[in-house]
C-alpha positions in Angstrom: -6.1 -20.6 19.0 -5.7 -17.7 21.4 -8.3 -16.5 23.9 -8.0 -13.1 25.5 -10.1 -11.8 28.4 -10.6 -8.2 27.0 -12.6 -7.1 30.0 -9.9 -8.2 32.4 -7.2 -6.4 30.3 -9.4 -3.3 30.3 -9.6 -3.3 34.1 -5.8 -3.7 34.3 -5.4 -0.7 31.9 -7.0 1.7 34.4 -3.8 1.6 36.5 -1.3 1.6 33.6 0.4 4.9 32.7 0.7 4.0 29.0 -2.4 4.6 26.8 -1.8 1.7 24.4 -1.4 -2.1 24.9 -1.2 -4.4 21.9 -2.1 -7.9 23.0 -2.5 -9.8 19.7 -0.4 -9.5 16.6 -0.3 -11.7 13.4 0.7 -10.4 9.9 -2.8 -9.7 8.8 -4.2 -8.2 12.1 -3.2 -6.5 15.3 -5.5 -5.9 18.3 -5.0 -3.8 21.4 -6.6 -1.5 24.0 -6.4 2.3 23.9 -7.2 4.4 26.9 -7.8 8.1 26.9 -8.6 9.8 30.2 -11.4 12.4 30.5 -10.2 15.7 29.1 -7.1 14.1 27.5 -5.7 15.1 24.1 -5.5 12.3 21.5 -2.2 12.9 19.7 -2.3 10.0 17.2 -1.5 10.5 13.6 -3.2 8.7 10.6 -2.2 5.1 10.2 -1.3 3.2 7.0 -3.7 0.4 8.0 -7.5 0.2 8.2 -8.7 0.5 11.8 -11.7 -0.4 13.8 -12.5 1.1 17.2 -15.0 -0.6 19.6 -15.9 1.5 22.6 -15.9 -0.6 25.8 -16.2 2.3 28.3 -16.5 6.1 28.3 -17.9 8.9 26.2 -16.3 11.3 23.7 -16.3 12.4 20.1 -14.4 10.8 17.2 -13.4 13.1 14.4 -12.6 11.5 11.1 -11.7 13.7 8.1 -13.4 16.7 9.8 -16.7 14.8 10.7 -17.5 14.5 14.4 -19.5 11.6 15.8 -20.2 11.1 19.5 -19.2 7.7 20.8 -20.2 5.7 23.9 -20.1 2.0 24.9 -21.1 -0.3 22.1 -20.2 2.1 19.3 -18.0 0.6 16.6 -16.2 2.9 14.2 -14.3 2.1 11.0 -11.5 4.4 10.1 -10.0 3.8 6.6 -6.2 3.8 6.2 -4.6 7.2 6.1 -7.7 9.1 7.3 -7.0 11.9 9.6 -8.7 11.0 12.9 -8.6 11.5 16.7 -10.8 11.5 19.7 -11.7 14.8 21.5 -14.2 16.2 24.0 -13.6 13.1 26.2 -16.2 13.5 28.9 -15.6 10.0 30.6 -12.4 8.0 30.2 -12.5 6.1 26.9 -11.4 2.5 26.8 -11.3 1.3 23.2 -10.7 -2.1 21.6 -8.7 -1.3 18.5 -8.1 -3.6 15.5 -5.7 -2.9 12.7 -5.7 -4.7 9.4 -3.1 -5.6 8.4 -1.1 -5.4 11.6 -0.3 -1.8 12.8 3.0 -0.6 11.3 3.3 -3.5 8.9 2.3 -1.5 5.8 5.1 0.2 3.9 4.3 3.9 3.6 3.6 5.2 0.2 6.5 7.5 -0.8 4.0 9.7 -2.6 2.2 10.6 0.7 
């Protein structure tokens, strides 16, 4: 069993220069924190794994395959594998709990993509 204090990790992330911190990884799942400052550009590309975002702090808009949805604390968003997605219009720093299944980067890319 592993226990992680996600709120403590989120507090520590406010001072870190890197936007991503993975803190749990097993073959079927990886979990981390993603931080985007107010006004920042989210440069991520589609992932080969299913993904869940849970908003811990902040406000912004999540675009998935051209559809925009405002997000704020308590919002949980599912993004299917390979969907084009990114956050934008970040009004307040976003701190997101992110879960990948299977673990991020563990899926072999489809050569037909």
